[in-house]
Legacy VTK file of the C-alpha trace (Angstrom):
# vtk DataFile Version 3.0
C-alpha trace
ASCII
DATASET POLYDATA
POINTS 96 float
-76.059 169.562 124.586
-75.470 171.654 127.623
-74.266 175.203 127.192
-72.403 177.545 129.597
-72.464 181.307 129.817
-69.253 183.029 129.032
-69.459 185.208 132.131
-65.736 186.031 132.711
-64.512 189.544 133.304
-61.623 190.858 131.277
-59.316 193.087 133.190
-56.557 195.394 131.877
-53.565 196.138 134.097
-51.980 199.588 134.140
-48.314 199.915 133.944
-46.349 197.612 136.392
-48.739 198.174 139.206
-51.201 195.663 140.567
-54.034 197.966 139.736
-56.465 196.823 136.961
-59.679 198.228 135.332
-62.298 196.580 133.291
-61.052 196.041 129.583
-63.763 197.964 127.765
-63.937 197.251 124.060
-61.481 194.506 123.975
-61.734 191.945 121.164
-62.201 188.400 122.330
-61.952 185.375 120.425
-62.927 181.891 121.711
-60.911 178.952 120.201
-61.214 175.249 120.606
-58.463 174.440 123.131
-55.018 174.272 121.468
-56.193 175.196 117.940
-57.124 178.181 115.989
-60.655 176.947 115.182
-63.244 179.401 116.483
-65.709 177.869 118.871
-69.336 178.203 118.025
-70.926 180.965 120.306
-74.487 181.637 120.684
-76.685 184.554 122.021
-78.950 182.263 123.688
-78.665 179.115 125.838
-80.907 177.350 123.517
-78.502 178.019 120.585
-79.543 179.309 117.266
-77.334 180.979 114.670
-73.494 181.045 115.699
-72.162 184.525 116.468
-69.382 186.067 114.417
-66.106 186.370 116.243
-64.403 188.587 117.471
-66.825 189.724 120.166
-66.148 192.881 122.155
-66.336 193.472 125.867
-68.681 195.895 127.377
-67.940 198.617 129.914
-67.917 195.976 132.784
-65.235 193.900 130.867
-67.719 191.189 129.829
-68.591 189.660 126.510
-72.197 190.178 126.012
-74.568 190.632 123.015
-77.487 193.156 123.610
-76.830 192.978 127.505
-77.040 189.154 127.444
-74.337 186.587 128.118
-72.850 184.589 125.213
-73.212 180.921 125.415
-70.867 178.101 124.468
-71.010 174.219 124.494
-69.367 172.598 127.398
-65.774 172.071 126.756
-62.095 173.281 126.807
-61.374 176.592 125.159
-58.711 179.219 124.740
-59.814 182.901 125.278
-57.752 185.133 123.170
-57.804 188.829 124.273
-55.481 191.560 123.047
-52.927 189.173 121.762
-53.015 187.145 124.951
-54.300 183.655 125.234
-55.570 181.936 128.455
-57.210 178.500 128.792
-60.838 178.430 130.021
-62.993 175.510 130.934
-66.641 175.688 130.191
-68.202 173.493 132.933
-71.920 173.110 133.638
-72.866 173.545 137.294
-75.217 170.498 136.745
-72.361 168.222 135.574
-70.566 165.899 137.962
LINES 1 97
96 0 1 2 3 4 5 6 7 8 9 10 11 12 13 14 15 16 17 18 19 20 21 22 23 24 25 26 27 28 29 30 31 32 33 34 35 36 37 38 39 40 41 42 43 44 45 46 47 48 49 50 51 52 53 54 55 56 57 58 59 60 61 62 63 64 65 66 67 68 69 70 71 72 73 74 75 76 77 78 79 80 81 82 83 84 85 86 87 88 89 90 91 92 93 94 95
């Protein structure tokens, strides 16, 4: 099955302004869309043992493990960050 890198950047807005900065050390959960079932996340595109959630963003606001992207199966997910949830589509560039 195809996997997609979770390469999204998490931003944190300051006050009521439009200014934002990278959300460092934010806890991120990835759920199957519309559920509270945690998605299987992997440290390598080839899979392996699923990672334990939550994951934490790095100084650039990205979810990485040992400076490498986290991988997830192609599908529909909800990203939960700091009590806010946003839908996310994991789509492979090779898919039509």
